C-alpha positions as CSV (number, residue, x, y, z in Angstrom):
1,M,144.8,88.5,114.7
2,K,143.5,87.6,118.2
3,R,140.3,89.5,118.5
4,I,137.8,90.9,115.9
5,A,134.5,92.7,116.1
6,V,131.4,92.7,113.8
7,L,128.6,95.3,113.5
8,T,125.6,95.7,111.3
9,S,124.6,99.2,110.2
10,G,122.1,101.2,108.2
11,G,118.9,99.6,107.0
12,D,118.4,96.0,108.0
13,A,118.5,93.3,105.3
14,P,117.5,89.6,105.4
15,G,120.6,87.6,105.7
16,M,122.5,90.0,108.0
17,N,122.2,87.4,110.8
18,A,123.6,84.7,108.6
19,A,126.6,87.0,107.9
20,V,127.1,87.6,111.7
21,R,126.9,83.9,112.3
22,A,129.5,83.1,109.6
23,V,131.9,85.8,110.9
24,T,131.6,84.5,114.4
25,R,131.9,80.8,113.8
26,T,134.7,81.2,111.2
27,A,136.7,83.3,113.7
28,H,136.2,80.8,116.5
29,F,137.2,78.0,114.1
30,H,140.5,79.7,113.7
31,G,140.9,80.5,117.4
32,V,140.0,84.2,117.2
33,E,137.8,86.0,119.8
34,V,134.8,87.8,118.4
35,Y,132.9,90.8,119.8
36,G,129.5,92.0,118.6
37,I,128.9,95.7,118.5
38,S,125.2,96.6,119.1
39,Y,123.5,99.4,117.2
40,G,126.1,99.9,114.6
41,Y,128.5,102.9,114.7
42,A,126.3,104.5,117.3
43,G,126.9,101.5,119.6
44,L,130.6,101.6,118.8
45,L,130.8,105.2,120.1
46,E,128.9,104.1,123.2
47,R,131.3,101.1,123.8
48,R,128.4,98.6,123.4
49,L,130.7,95.7,122.6
50,L,129.9,92.2,123.9
51,P,131.7,88.8,123.4
52,L,130.1,86.5,120.9
53,A,130.5,82.8,121.8
54,L,129.5,80.0,119.4
55,G,126.1,79.7,121.1
56,S,125.5,83.4,120.7
57,V,124.8,83.0,117.0
58,G,122.8,79.7,117.3
59,D,119.4,79.6,115.7
60,I,119.7,82.9,113.9
61,L,120.4,81.7,110.3
62,Q,116.7,81.8,109.4
63,R,115.8,85.0,111.1
64,G,115.4,88.3,109.3
65,G,116.6,91.6,110.7
66,T,119.8,91.7,112.8
67,I,120.3,90.4,116.3
68,L,123.0,93.1,116.8
69,Q,120.4,95.8,116.1
70,T,121.2,98.7,113.8
71,A,121.0,102.5,114.0
72,R,122.2,105.6,112.2
73,S,124.7,107.9,113.9
74,D,125.1,111.6,113.1
75,A,128.0,111.7,115.6
76,F,130.0,109.1,113.7
77,R,129.7,111.1,110.5
78,T,132.0,113.8,111.9
79,P,135.9,113.4,111.9
80,E,135.8,113.6,115.7
81,G,133.3,110.8,116.0
82,Q,135.3,108.6,113.6
83,R,138.5,109.2,115.7
84,R,136.6,108.3,118.9
85,A,135.3,105.1,117.2
86,A,138.9,104.1,116.3
87,E,140.0,104.8,119.9
88,V,137.2,102.5,121.2
89,L,138.4,99.7,119.0
90,R,141.9,100.2,120.3
91,E,140.6,100.3,123.9
92,F,139.0,96.9,123.4
93,E,142.1,95.6,121.6
94,I,140.2,94.8,118.4
95,D,142.6,93.8,115.7
96,G,140.0,93.8,112.9
97,L,136.5,94.9,112.2
98,V,133.8,93.5,109.9
99,V,131.1,95.9,108.8
100,V,127.9,94.5,107.3
101,G,125.7,97.1,105.6
102,G,124.9,99.3,102.7
103,D,126.5,102.3,101.0
104,G,126.5,104.6,104.1
105,S,127.9,101.8,106.3
106,L,130.7,101.0,103.8
107,R,131.6,104.7,103.7
108,G,131.9,104.6,107.5
109,A,134.2,101.5,107.1
110,H,136.3,103.4,104.6
111,D,136.6,106.3,107.0
112,L,137.9,104.0,109.8
113,A,140.3,102.3,107.3
114,R,141.8,105.7,106.6
115,L,142.4,106.0,110.4
116,G,144.4,102.8,110.5
117,V,141.6,100.4,111.4
118,R,141.9,97.1,109.7
119,V,138.3,96.8,108.4
120,I,136.5,94.5,105.9
121,G,133.1,95.5,104.4
122,I,130.3,93.1,103.5
123,P,127.6,94.5,101.2
124,A,124.1,94.1,102.7
125,T,121.2,96.1,101.4
126,I,117.8,95.2,99.8
127,D,118.4,98.1,97.3
128,N,121.3,96.2,95.7
129,D,122.9,99.6,94.9
130,I,126.5,98.8,96.0
131,P,129.1,99.4,93.3
132,L,131.6,96.7,92.2
133,T,129.5,93.7,93.4
134,D,127.0,91.8,91.4
135,V,124.7,91.3,94.4
136,A,124.2,92.4,98.0
137,I,122.8,90.4,100.9
138,G,119.0,90.8,101.2
139,F,118.3,91.7,97.6
140,D,117.1,88.2,96.7
141,T,114.7,88.0,99.6
142,A,113.3,91.4,98.9
143,I,112.5,90.8,95.3
144,N,110.9,87.5,96.2
145,T,108.7,89.3,98.7
146,V,107.7,91.8,96.0
147,I,106.9,89.0,93.5
148,E,104.7,87.2,96.0
149,A,102.8,90.4,96.7
150,V,102.4,91.3,93.1
151,D,101.1,87.8,92.2
152,K,98.4,88.3,94.8
153,I,97.6,91.8,93.6
154,R,97.3,90.5,90.1
155,D,94.5,88.2,91.2
156,T,92.5,91.2,92.4
157,A,93.4,93.2,89.3
158,S,92.1,90.4,87.1
159,S,88.9,89.9,89.1
160,H,88.0,93.5,89.0
161,E,89.5,94.4,85.7
162,R,91.7,97.2,87.1
163,I,95.1,98.7,86.7
164,F,97.3,98.4,89.8
165,V,100.4,100.6,90.4
166,V,102.8,99.0,92.9
167,E,105.4,101.2,94.5
168,V,108.5,99.5,95.7
169,M,111.6,100.5,97.7
170,G,115.0,101.3,96.3
171,R,115.6,105.1,96.9
172,R,117.7,106.1,93.9
173,A,118.1,102.5,92.7
174,G,115.7,100.6,90.5
175,D,117.0,97.0,90.9
176,I,114.0,95.9,93.0
177,A,111.4,97.3,90.6
178,L,113.4,96.0,87.6
179,W,114.0,92.4,88.7
180,A,110.6,92.0,90.4
181,G,108.8,93.6,87.5
182,L,110.3,91.3,85.0
183,A,109.7,88.2,87.1
184,A,106.1,89.2,87.8
185,G,105.3,90.1,84.3
186,A,104.6,93.8,84.9
187,E,103.2,95.8,81.9
188,A,105.5,98.7,82.8
189,I,108.5,99.3,85.0
190,L,109.6,102.8,86.1
191,I,113.1,103.1,87.5
192,P,115.3,106.2,88.3
193,E,118.2,105.1,86.0
194,E,116.1,105.2,82.9
195,P,113.9,108.0,81.5
196,F,110.3,107.1,80.8
197,D,107.6,108.5,78.6
198,L,104.2,108.5,80.3
199,D,102.5,109.0,76.9
200,E,104.1,105.7,75.7
201,I,102.9,103.9,78.8
202,V,99.4,105.2,78.4
203,A,99.4,104.2,74.7
204,H,100.6,100.8,75.6
205,L,97.8,100.3,78.2
206,L,95.2,101.5,75.7
207,R,96.6,99.2,73.0
208,T,96.5,96.1,75.2
209,E,93.0,97.0,76.4
210,S,91.9,97.1,72.7
211,R,93.1,93.6,72.2
212,G,91.1,92.3,75.2
213,K,93.5,92.7,78.1
214,R,91.4,94.0,81.1
215,H,94.0,94.4,83.8
216,S,97.6,95.5,84.1
217,I,100.4,95.8,86.7
218,L,102.8,98.7,86.8
219,L,105.9,98.8,89.1
220,V,107.4,102.1,90.1
221,A,110.5,102.6,92.2
222,E,110.0,105.1,95.0
223,G,112.9,107.2,93.6
224,V,110.9,108.0,90.5
225,M,107.6,109.2,91.8
226,S,104.9,108.2,94.2
227,G,102.6,105.3,93.2
228,A,99.6,107.4,94.2
229,D,100.5,110.2,91.8
230,L,101.2,107.7,89.0
231,A,97.9,105.9,89.5
232,H,96.0,109.2,89.5
233,E,97.6,110.2,86.2
234,I,97.0,106.9,84.6
235,A,93.4,107.0,85.6
236,R,93.0,110.6,84.3
237,R,94.5,109.8,80.9
238,T,92.9,106.4,80.3
239,G,89.7,106.5,82.2
240,F,90.5,103.0,83.5
241,E,89.8,102.1,87.1
242,T,93.3,102.4,88.8
243,R,94.5,101.6,92.2
244,H,97.9,101.9,93.9
245,T,99.7,99.9,96.6
246,V,102.8,100.9,98.5
247,L,104.6,97.8,99.7
248,G,106.8,99.7,102.1
249,H,108.9,98.1,104.8
250,V,107.4,94.6,104.3
251,Q,110.1,94.3,101.7
252,R,112.8,94.5,104.4
253,G,111.6,91.8,106.7
254,G,111.1,88.0,106.6
255,S,113.2,84.9,106.7
256,P,116.1,85.1,104.1
257,T,115.9,83.0,101.1
258,A,118.3,80.1,100.6
259,Y,120.3,82.2,98.2
260,D,120.7,85.0,100.8
261,R,121.7,82.6,103.5
262,V,124.4,81.0,101.4
263,L,125.6,84.3,100.1
264,A,125.9,85.8,103.6
265,S,127.7,82.7,104.8
266,R,130.2,82.9,102.0
267,L,130.8,86.6,102.4
268,G,131.1,86.4,106.2
269,A,133.6,83.6,106.1
270,R,135.6,85.3,103.4
271,A,135.7,88.5,105.4
272,V,137.4,86.7,108.4
273,H,139.8,84.9,106.1
274,A,140.7,88.3,104.6
275,L,141.6,89.7,108.0
276,L,143.6,86.6,108.8
277,E,145.5,87.2,105.6
278,G,146.4,90.7,106.6
279,E,143.9,92.5,104.4
280,G,142.1,95.7,105.3
281,G,140.3,98.5,103.7
282,V,138.5,96.2,101.3
283,M,135.0,94.9,100.7
284,V,134.1,91.3,99.9
285,A,132.3,91.4,96.6
286,V,130.6,88.8,94.3
287,R,131.8,88.8,90.7
288,R,130.5,86.1,88.4
289,G,129.8,83.9,91.3
290,E,133.2,84.3,93.0
291,C,134.0,86.1,96.2
292,V,136.7,88.7,95.5
293,L,138.2,91.6,97.4
294,V,137.8,95.2,96.1
295,P,139.2,98.4,97.7
296,L,136.7,100.4,99.8
297,D,138.2,103.5,98.2
298,E,136.9,102.3,94.8
299,V,133.5,101.3,96.3
300,V,132.8,104.7,97.8
301,R,133.8,106.5,94.6
302,G,131.9,104.1,92.3
303,T,128.4,104.2,90.9
304,H,126.0,101.3,90.8
305,V,124.3,100.8,87.4
306,P,121.5,98.2,87.1
307,D,121.4,95.8,84.2
308,L,119.3,97.8,81.8
309,S,119.1,94.9,79.3
310,L,116.5,93.5,81.7
311,A,114.4,96.7,81.2
312,R,114.5,96.2,77.5
313,L,113.6,92.5,77.9
314,A,110.6,93.4,80.1
315,R,109.3,95.9,77.5
316,M,109.6,93.3,74.7
317,L,107.8,90.6,76.7
318,S,105.0,92.9,77.8
319,I,104.0,93.8,74.2
């Protein structure tokens, strides 16, 4: 193993830079050259590979986003595009590739592995929807961003005696809404993985109002319904003044938390060590606090399921 490359792909997540730093410096520690690929798989097809020296990754640990940039590539999704990507790696004499990203990025890593590329995946997505790992880089920062916003919204909700519906990101995954809703004391949490009864939610709001509670917070994952539609329906059924807030891409940005920095550093270093050990076609996952390797084939065929016991706990505590 003389030369490796690293790319970030898909949606950015706080901690990606820490992972790139860990990959680069771990490789140099072991005498391995490192190339950074700009703009993900799109940049790979365009041969946008540049050497990464130790100084190239200085002062990035605390920065959100990704210094390598990221992009989506329709061309790479085709078999022809994947073959061309593998050829570019051979052209640059890349012995191993580290891919940092979410489900689509890891599927791309799996496609390259099937073409003979020695590739290691690192899960990085604020949605936390990657199968076979307990957590992905960026999730902790995202939920802390949501919690901070909800805490501020609750001040206004309390002052004006209003209901606020807060729509958070997550596509088809409810982890952000679930964890942030529990931590922020939301009165209701709506996630795609669990059916909800709007009549029960309305009854709960009416019940809490009758015992003197004058404000409430509801969190809804974007994959369930729009926050505006939910707020309109709540207002229509209860007569309570209701507002909605869409947090949007603010959840993606910002300096990564200490947890995400440490997690990204651990996963990045483990990915390089896996390549040095002759591994390929695997993802570095976190299981019960330990870094383990799981086959990419199982990752792309797997399904992420959130911890629904947290939803039950949240309902009990919001009584």
